[in-house]
PARO-93458 format. One line per 8 residues: their letters; for each residue x negated, y, z of C-alpha. Coordinates in nm, 2 decimals. Example, Ala and Ser with C-alpha at 12.3 -4.5 7.8 and 13.67 -1.06 7.14 Angstrom:
<nodes>
AS> -1.23 -0.45 0.78; -1.37 -0.11 0.71 .
</nodes>
This chain:
<nodes>
XXXXXXXX> 3.82 -2.42 -0.06; 3.59 -2.20 0.20; 3.48 -2.37 0.51; 3.43 -2.20 0.88; 3.19 -2.31 1.17; 3.16 -2.30 1.51; 3.14 -1.94 1.52; 3.45 -1.81 1.31 .
XXXXXXXX> 3.28 -1.70 1.00; 3.39 -1.82 0.68; 3.20 -1.95 0.45; 3.20 -1.74 0.08; 3.34 -1.99 -0.19; 3.25 -1.99 -0.55; 3.58 -1.89 -0.62; 3.50 -1.57 -0.41 .
XXXXXXXX> 3.29 -1.41 -0.64; 3.55 -1.41 -0.94; 3.75 -1.21 -0.70; 3.51 -0.95 -0.61; 3.48 -0.91 -0.95; 3.86 -0.89 -1.01; 3.87 -0.64 -0.69; 3.54 -0.42 -0.88 .
XXXXXXXX> 3.36 -0.50 -0.53; 2.99 -0.57 -0.65; 2.80 -0.88 -0.51; 2.47 -0.86 -0.29; 2.29 -1.16 -0.36; 1.89 -1.24 -0.24; 1.66 -1.53 -0.27; 1.53 -1.70 0.06 .
XXXXXXXX> 1.35 -2.03 0.14; 1.34 -2.05 0.49; 1.55 -2.06 0.81; 1.45 -1.77 0.98; 1.45 -1.52 0.63; 1.79 -1.68 0.60; 1.96 -1.61 0.91; 1.83 -1.23 0.86 .
XXXXXXXX> 1.96 -1.20 0.51; 2.28 -1.38 0.67; 2.34 -1.18 0.93; 2.24 -0.87 0.69; 2.57 -0.91 0.47; 2.45 -1.03 0.15; 2.77 -1.26 -0.03; 2.48 -1.48 -0.20 .
XXXXXXXX> 2.19 -1.66 -0.04; 1.97 -1.83 -0.36; 1.72 -2.11 -0.31; 1.59 -2.08 -0.64; 1.24 -2.25 -0.82; 1.07 -1.92 -0.81; 0.96 -2.05 -0.47; 0.68 -2.19 -0.72 .
XXXXXXXX> 0.53 -1.84 -0.74; 0.60 -1.69 -0.38; 0.56 -2.02 -0.16; 0.34 -2.24 -0.33; 0.14 -1.97 -0.55; 0.22 -2.17 -0.86; 0.15 -1.97 -1.22; 0.51 -2.12 -1.33 .
XXXXXXXX> 0.83 -2.28 -1.16; 0.77 -2.57 -1.41; 0.58 -2.80 -1.15; 0.84 -2.74 -0.86; 1.04 -3.07 -0.79; 1.40 -3.16 -0.67; 1.25 -3.24 -0.31; 1.09 -2.92 -0.30 .
XXXXXXXX> 1.43 -2.77 -0.37; 1.59 -2.99 -0.14; 1.38 -2.97 0.18; 1.37 -2.53 0.11; 1.77 -2.55 0.04; 1.82 -2.75 0.38; 1.60 -2.56 0.62; 1.78 -2.21 0.47 .
XXXXXXXX> 2.13 -2.39 0.54; 2.09 -2.34 0.89; 2.05 -2.01 0.89; 2.30 -1.95 0.68; 2.66 -1.88 0.84; 2.89 -1.70 0.60; 2.71 -1.63 0.24; 2.74 -1.88 -0.05 .
XXXXXXXX> 2.45 -2.09 -0.04; 2.32 -2.16 -0.44; 2.02 -2.37 -0.50; 1.84 -2.38 -0.86; 1.78 -2.73 -1.05; 1.43 -2.76 -1.12; 1.28 -2.76 -1.44; 1.37 -3.16 -1.64 .
XXXXXXXX> 1.63 -3.25 -1.34; 1.89 -3.19 -1.58; 1.79 -3.12 -1.92; 1.73 -3.52 -2.00; 2.12 -3.67 -1.93; 2.42 -3.58 -1.81; 2.36 -3.87 -1.60; 2.02 -3.74 -1.45 .
XXXXXXXX> 2.20 -3.38 -1.41; 2.48 -3.50 -1.16; 2.27 -3.74 -1.03; 2.04 -3.44 -0.94; 2.32 -3.22 -0.83; 2.47 -3.43 -0.64; 2.16 -3.53 -0.43; 2.12 -3.13 -0.35 .
XXXXXXXX> 2.47 -3.05 -0.23; 2.43 -3.40 -0.04; 2.10 -3.39 0.11; 2.13 -3.03 0.18; 2.49 -2.88 0.20; 2.44 -2.59 -0.04; 2.74 -2.49 -0.20; 2.67 -2.49 -0.55 .
XXXXXXXX> 2.34 -2.51 -0.84; 2.22 -2.28 -1.05; 2.08 -2.38 -1.43; 1.94 -2.21 -1.69; 2.07 -2.16 -2.07; 2.38 -2.15 -2.25; 2.34 -2.35 -2.53; 2.61 -2.62 -2.66 .
XXXXXXXX> 2.44 -2.93 -2.48; 2.37 -2.72 -2.19; 2.73 -2.61 -2.18; 2.85 -2.97 -2.15; 2.65 -3.09 -1.85; 2.80 -2.77 -1.67; 3.09 -2.92 -1.76; 3.02 -3.22 -1.66 .
XXXXXXXX> 2.90 -3.14 -1.31; 3.24 -2.85 -1.28; 3.47 -3.16 -1.32; 3.24 -3.38 -1.12; 3.34 -3.11 -0.84; 3.01 -2.93 -0.86; 3.00 -2.58 -0.87; 2.74 -2.44 -1.16 .
XXXXXXXX> 2.61 -2.06 -1.19; 2.46 -1.99 -1.52; 2.15 -1.78 -1.57; 2.06 -1.65 -1.90; 1.86 -1.39 -2.09; 1.45 -1.45 -1.94; 1.48 -1.84 -1.82; 1.17 -1.90 -1.60 .
XXXXXXXX> 1.16 -2.30 -1.67; 1.12 -2.16 -2.06; 0.86 -1.93 -2.01; 0.59 -2.14 -2.27; 0.85 -2.07 -2.54; 0.99 -1.72 -2.41; 0.69 -1.52 -2.24; 0.77 -1.32 -1.98 .
XXXXXXXX> 0.94 -1.01 -2.14; 1.30 -0.89 -2.20; 1.49 -1.08 -2.39; 1.79 -0.99 -2.62; 1.68 -0.69 -2.78; 1.77 -0.77 -3.11; 2.13 -0.70 -3.21; 2.18 -1.10 -3.33 .
XXXXXXXX> 2.01 -1.21 -3.02; 2.22 -0.98 -2.81; 2.52 -1.14 -2.97; 2.37 -1.52 -2.91; 2.37 -1.41 -2.55; 2.70 -1.29 -2.51; 2.82 -1.55 -2.72; 2.63 -1.82 -2.46 .
XXXXXXXX> 2.77 -1.65 -2.19; 3.15 -1.71 -2.32; 3.06 -2.07 -2.38; 2.93 -2.11 -1.96; 3.27 -1.96 -1.85; 3.43 -2.17 -2.12; 3.23 -2.52 -1.93; 3.35 -2.36 -1.56 .
XXXXXXXX> 3.03 -2.17 -1.49; 3.16 -1.94 -1.21; 2.90 -1.70 -1.25; 2.59 -1.58 -1.48; 2.29 -1.44 -1.37; 2.13 -1.21 -1.65; 1.74 -1.20 -1.64; 1.51 -0.93 -1.81 .
XXXXXXXX> 1.81 -0.83 -2.11; 1.87 -0.45 -2.17; 2.14 -0.28 -1.96; 2.34 -0.24 -2.27; 2.36 -0.62 -2.32; 2.39 -0.71 -1.99; 2.71 -0.42 -2.00; 2.87 -0.62 -2.28 .
XXXXXXXX> 2.85 -0.96 -2.15; 3.01 -0.82 -1.86; 3.29 -0.70 -1.98; 3.36 -1.01 -2.23; 3.39 -1.24 -1.91; 3.61 -1.30 -1.65; 3.36 -1.48 -1.42; 3.07 -1.21 -1.28 .
XXXXXXXX> 2.72 -1.16 -1.35; 2.43 -1.10 -1.16; 2.19 -0.89 -1.26; 1.79 -0.91 -1.19; 1.61 -0.62 -1.40; 1.92 -0.59 -1.64; 2.07 -0.30 -1.54; 2.32 -0.09 -1.33 .
XXXXXXXX> 2.66 -0.24 -1.56; 2.66 -0.63 -1.40; 2.89 -0.73 -1.13; 2.64 -0.78 -0.90; 2.23 -0.79 -0.85; 1.97 -1.03 -0.68; 1.65 -0.96 -0.59; 1.34 -1.21 -0.44 .
XXXXXXXX> 1.35 -1.13 -0.06; 0.98 -1.10 -0.03; 0.90 -0.87 -0.39; 1.18 -0.60 -0.21; 1.03 -0.65 0.12; 0.67 -0.53 -0.04; 0.53 -0.92 0.08; 0.39 -0.98 -0.32 .
XXXXXXXX> 0.19 -0.64 -0.35; 0.04 -0.76 -0.69; 0.41 -0.81 -0.81; 0.54 -0.47 -0.98; 0.81 -0.48 -1.24; 1.02 -0.17 -1.32; 1.35 -0.27 -1.19; 1.18 -0.35 -0.88 .
XXXXXXXX> 1.25 -0.13 -0.51; 1.06 -0.16 -0.17; 1.35 -0.13 -0.01; 1.11 -0.18 0.34; 0.76 -0.22 0.32; 0.70 -0.55 0.59; 0.39 -0.61 0.36; 0.21 -0.32 0.48 .
XXXXXXXX> 0.37 -0.36 0.83; 0.29 -0.70 0.88; -0.09 -0.60 0.78; -0.10 -0.35 1.06; 0.02 -0.58 1.29; -0.28 -0.85 1.23; -0.50 -0.61 1.17; -0.44 -0.45 1.51 .
XXXXXXXX> -0.44 -0.81 1.66; -0.78 -0.88 1.55; -0.94 -0.61 1.66; -0.79 -0.64 2.00; -0.89 -1.03 2.01; -1.24 -0.92 1.91; -1.26 -0.63 2.14; -1.17 -0.87 2.46 .
XXXXXXXX> -0.82 -0.64 2.51; -0.58 -0.86 2.44; -0.47 -1.09 2.62; -0.45 -0.84 2.93; -0.60 -1.02 3.23; -0.21 -0.97 3.44; -0.07 -1.11 3.14; -0.24 -1.46 3.21 .
X> -0.10 -1.72 3.42 .
</nodes>
């Protein structure tokens, strides 16, 4: 059930995403890792704010997401929660916080919701073992978003490349998605899969699919905020669109600041106390 905050805005719940799919309404999701950007994207009308373990790349400068800890996720999710009034807040469970046992998964997912105020968690994979964990979390009242295709926590096995190109692999992906739905997941992220495969998955499920590098046939899309604002200039995959080149504007602003300080133009005399 959605909750309400002081301003009266209704916070979206996991069940709202399924209703959006039923109505044919596209779902706009985006990452955020801090209070200010969370407040910005929420006010702009996004439906889902994801605190992704991609913060390992974007915030911590790591080569993979594998070293990201549960405490890292909770710290950032707590900050993001303060900036989100309306959107559904979902937090990634990082590497080895849910794969070892159901007990670990329950304990760690429970910590995320209890300590951050988030509404749901996301985990990777669709194997029978993973789906058993999804079912245990859902039975405990913890909404779960799935993640299939390229799963960053398996980068050492998969490499960074498009998944499910071959027919057999595409069939397995569809079956994994169905298992996740049967286990109680409320949506599934599809990352780096062919558009035709993403369309098959989307048609096979009553829960929404959210794509990243998976074509236009998904029920929604998600992008890393820093990527779509041009703040990560070395990252240029084919699917990425720069919606506002904030990186260029910010760089120009800092260069102008440096110039005026060195030239003695800032601060102006009339602006001193």
